[in-house]
C-alpha positions as CSV (number, residue, x, y, z in Angstrom):
1,M,41.3,103.6,165.4
2,T,43.8,101.8,166.3
3,P,47.4,103.2,167.6
4,F,49.3,101.5,164.8
5,T,46.8,103.1,162.1
6,E,47.3,106.2,164.0
7,K,50.9,105.8,163.7
8,V,51.0,104.7,160.2
9,I,48.8,107.8,159.0
10,R,51.3,110.2,161.1
11,I,54.2,108.5,158.9
12,I,52.9,108.7,155.8
13,Q,51.8,112.1,156.2
14,S,55.6,112.9,157.0
15,I,56.9,111.7,153.9
16,P,58.4,114.7,152.3
17,E,57.9,115.8,148.6
18,G,60.4,114.0,146.6
19,K,60.9,111.0,148.8
20,V,59.3,107.6,148.9
21,M,58.7,104.8,151.6
22,T,58.0,101.1,151.5
23,Y,54.9,99.4,152.9
24,G,57.3,97.6,155.2
25,S,59.2,100.1,156.0
26,I,56.3,102.2,157.0
27,A,55.0,99.1,159.1
28,F,58.1,98.9,160.5
29,A,58.3,102.4,161.8
30,A,55.1,102.0,163.4
31,G,56.0,99.3,165.3
32,S,54.9,96.2,163.4
33,P,57.5,94.8,160.9
34,R,55.1,92.4,159.5
35,G,52.4,94.8,159.2
36,A,52.9,95.8,155.4
37,R,49.3,94.5,154.2
38,Q,47.8,96.5,157.1
39,V,49.9,99.8,155.6
40,V,47.8,98.7,152.1
41,R,44.6,98.7,154.0
42,I,45.0,102.1,155.7
43,L,46.4,103.5,152.5
44,H,43.0,102.1,150.5
45,S,40.7,103.1,153.0
46,M,41.9,106.2,154.5
47,S,43.8,108.3,151.9
48,R,41.3,110.6,150.7
49,K,39.8,111.2,154.2
50,Y,43.1,112.0,155.9
51,N,44.5,113.5,152.5
52,L,47.8,111.1,152.5
53,P,50.4,111.3,150.0
54,W,49.6,107.7,149.1
55,H,52.1,108.3,145.8
56,R,55.1,108.5,147.7
57,V,54.4,104.7,148.9
58,V,55.9,101.8,147.0
59,N,56.9,98.1,147.1
60,A,60.1,96.8,148.9
61,K,61.9,96.7,145.1
62,G,61.0,100.6,144.8
63,M,58.4,100.0,142.4
64,I,54.8,101.0,142.0
65,S,52.5,98.3,143.1
66,L,49.4,99.3,141.6
67,T,48.4,97.2,138.5
68,E,45.7,99.6,137.0
69,D,47.4,101.5,134.2
70,E,45.6,104.8,135.0
71,S,46.6,104.6,138.7
72,N,50.1,103.3,137.8
73,S,50.8,106.1,135.4
74,M,49.4,108.9,138.1
75,Q,51.4,107.6,140.9
76,K,54.7,107.6,138.3
77,L,53.9,111.4,137.1
78,Q,53.0,112.6,140.6
79,L,56.8,111.1,141.5
80,L,58.1,112.3,138.2
81,G,56.8,115.7,139.1
82,E,58.6,115.5,142.8
83,G,62.1,115.0,141.2
84,V,61.8,111.0,141.9
85,I,64.0,109.3,138.9
86,F,62.8,105.9,137.8
87,D,65.1,103.6,136.0
88,E,64.8,101.6,132.8
89,K,63.3,98.8,134.9
90,H,60.7,101.3,136.3
91,A,62.3,101.1,139.9
92,I,63.3,104.0,142.2
93,D,66.8,103.9,143.7
94,L,65.6,103.6,147.5
95,T,69.5,104.4,148.8
96,R,68.5,107.5,147.2
97,F,64.9,108.3,147.4
98,Q,64.0,106.6,150.8
99,F,62.8,108.5,153.6
100,F,63.6,107.3,157.0
101,P,61.3,109.2,159.8
102,D,62.5,110.2,163.1
103,L,61.0,107.7,165.7
104,T,61.9,109.9,168.7
105,D,58.6,110.6,169.5
């Protein structure tokens, strides 16, 4: 496993209930500002193995990226259950709900 992948996994595991991060902010925090697509790949391939809170990761607009209705609905229901609020355009206010990990380690 690459150091970037390890960092991404740790960062996603650290997102607290009721908060979200974007693919890009995770990539940036892991040391690769242009690595958002890699974050998508890691989430897709490792969420189950590492019990990642995949539902707490959204796109840069604060929206759910999953297009399949069932997965989209499941992610939204999980976030709503944690107190995350969506606006009328189905977006999350990132100024209120975005998590910023401590990068001092």
